[in-house]
N, C-alpha and C positions, 0 to 999 in steps of 0.2 A: 666870458668862459675863460679860465685861468690857464697859465701856462702849464701848469702841475696836473691840471684834470686833462688837457689834452695829451700830455705824455702818458697819462696813465692808461688812458683810450688807444694811444698808439700801442703801447707796452701789450694789452691784452690781445689786441687783433695781431699782433706779432707771435705771442705766445700761441693763440688758436690757429694760425698759418702753420705755424711750427708742428704743432701737434699733429693737424690735421696732414702734412706733408709725411710724416713720421709714419702715421697710420696706412698711407698710401703704399709707403715704401713696403712694411711688413705685410700688406695684403698682397700686394705684386710678390713679393719673395714667397709666401706662402703658396700661392697660385703656380709659380715655377718649380718649385719644390712639390707638389701634388702631380703637376705635369710629367716631370722626371719620374715620379714613382709609378705614373701609367705606363709611360712609356718602357721600365724595366719591368714591369710587371704583362707587357701585351697587352694593356688595356687601351682605351679610347678616353680621351680627356674633353671634356666641354667644357668651359668656365660659364657659358651666357646661361639663362634661366629656362627651367623645364616646369612649364604650368601643369602639363598632365601627371608628374611625379603623383599625386595625392589621390588622383583619380586610380592610378595602377596600382597603389600600394596601400589604398583606403582602406584596406582590410587591417592594418596596424593603427591602432588609437593615435598611436604620436603623430601619425601624418592628416591626422583629423581635427586639430587644434587649431582654434581662431580662424582668421580669414586671411586672404590675399597670399594664401600659401604658395610657393614656388621652391622647385630644387637649384642649387648651383653648385658649379666645379664638379660635375660629374663625371666619374671614372666608371667604365662599363667593359663588359665582356665576357671570355670565360676564362675561366682558370681551373686548373687540377685541384680539386680540393677533397682529402678524404680518400685521394685513388680514384674521384669520380670527376667528371667535367663537368663542372658548375658555372651557370650564368652568375656573375656577380655584378651589383650595383653599389658604388659608394660616392659619399658627397657630404654635400651639407644642403640643409632644409633652412628654409625661414617662412614663419607665420607673422602677422598680427595681431594683437587682443586689444579690442577698446574699452572702454570701460568711461561712465560717468555720462554726464549729457550736458548741452549747453557751453558755458564759459566752462565747466567742469570735465569737458570730454579730453579724454586723454587716450594716444593710442600707441602702445608699446611693443617692439620689435623683438622677437625670439628668434636665436640661431643656435642650431646645434647640428651634430656630424653625425652621420649614419654608416653601415654597413650591411647589405643584404645579399644573402647568398641563397640562391634559387635551387632546390635539390631536383635531381632527375627522377624521383617519386614523389607520391603523394603521403602525408603523416597525419596522425593526430596533432590537434593544437596544443601547445604546451609554454607555458609561460614562465621561467625564472629569474627572477630579480629579488635586489635586497630588500629585506623585509622591513617596513618602515612603522611608525607611532602606530597609524593606523590601521596598519594590518592586525597589530596586537591588539586593539581596542573591538574590530570587527572579530576576531578571536572570542573575546569576552563574551560578545553577544551570539554566538554560534555559528558565526560566519567564518570558517577557519580555511586554511590551506592544507595542501596534504602534507601530513607528516613523514618524516622517516626516523628509520632507526637511530640515526647520529644525531643526536641532542643539539649539538653546534650546528651542524647544516639546518636542522628545523628552525632554529633560533634565529639563524641571520639568512635565510632565504625565503622567500614568499613563492610557491611552485601551484599552480594551478593549470588541471586539464581535465576534457570530460571525459578521458581514458585513462583511469588511475594504475591501470596494468602498465600501459605504455609510459607513463611516467616513471613507475617503479623499475621497470626495466632500462629504460635511459640513464636514471639518475641512481647508480650501481655504487658501491662505495668507491672504487679510483674514480669515477666521473664526479663524486662528490667530494673528495679530497682535491682534485684538479680546480673545481669551482672555488671551493675555497681558497686556494693556492693564488688564484688568477680571477680575482674580484670584480668579474664583467658588471657594468651598470644593471643590463637587462638583456636577458635572450629570449625573444619572442618568436616562437614559431605558429607561423599561418599559412594554411593552402600551400604547403610545400616550400614554404619559404622562410628562412632564418633571419632574423633582423637584430643586429645590436647596434645598441644608441641608450644614452641616458636623457636625451631630451632638453639637455641645459647648457651644454658647451661645444664648442669647436676641436677637431683635433688636427694637429700638426701631421704633417706626412709620415714621419715615425709612428706615429698613434694608430694610423690608418693601417701601416703594415703592421701592428701588432694585433690590431682586431682580426685583419684578414689572417692571421698566422692562428691567431685563438678559434675563429671559426673551423679551422681545420683540424687544428686538436680537439676539439668539442666533439665534431662529429666523427673521428678516428676511434672515439672513446664508445661508440655504439655499437653493443652487442651485435655480433655477425648473425644471430638467429633474428635478430630485429630486423635488421637492413636486409636479409634474404626474405622475409618475410612481405616488407614492403615492396622490395624490388618486383618480387615475382607479383605482385598485383592481388595478392590474395586477402590484404588486409593483416593489420596486426593482431596476431593470436590466433592466427589461422595454423 
């Protein structure tokens, strides 16, 4: 074995060690910033694994992907959101996807951040997310989303709800302007819980704070008559 080859091997190992250490420091700093944010908001912070998260929130498709699912770096507690006390859960989620078999078997790990606001009342399901290429293709074959008077909004967002009246009431002109100006990755309302996530990237502490602020602004724009009907337990449209 030549001295030059040994030198290259040692150099590569040193580079790997340096990259690994820098990654460790970055992860440590991020956890510390998330813990500080949690304290400032009056929330609890738990960096450890929560293997029951996907069962608790399995009604959101984003938490049913892959296998070996686990939540990490979880902030939780109650916060005032749009003038109402709401339970909030936010943090990171990890899952694995395995493909191939035998020598070609590969496992890929995926991480993303999320924020969930639990409303103090039930509401119809509502999904709002940026429209993609497959949504446009589905529309060609008649599987269309809900369209609105704003052509720009209808072009840029995919909206789905079993209660179209609820969707039209919530997505009034001011709400559409707000969503166009603040392009959230996805807003998914299921069983009285609003989930914000894009399923592809992790957020820093500042982004978590912005997402929670976005949730508050989103709920503040709901019309009073809709909130009154939902909080009164009469159901939407009563």
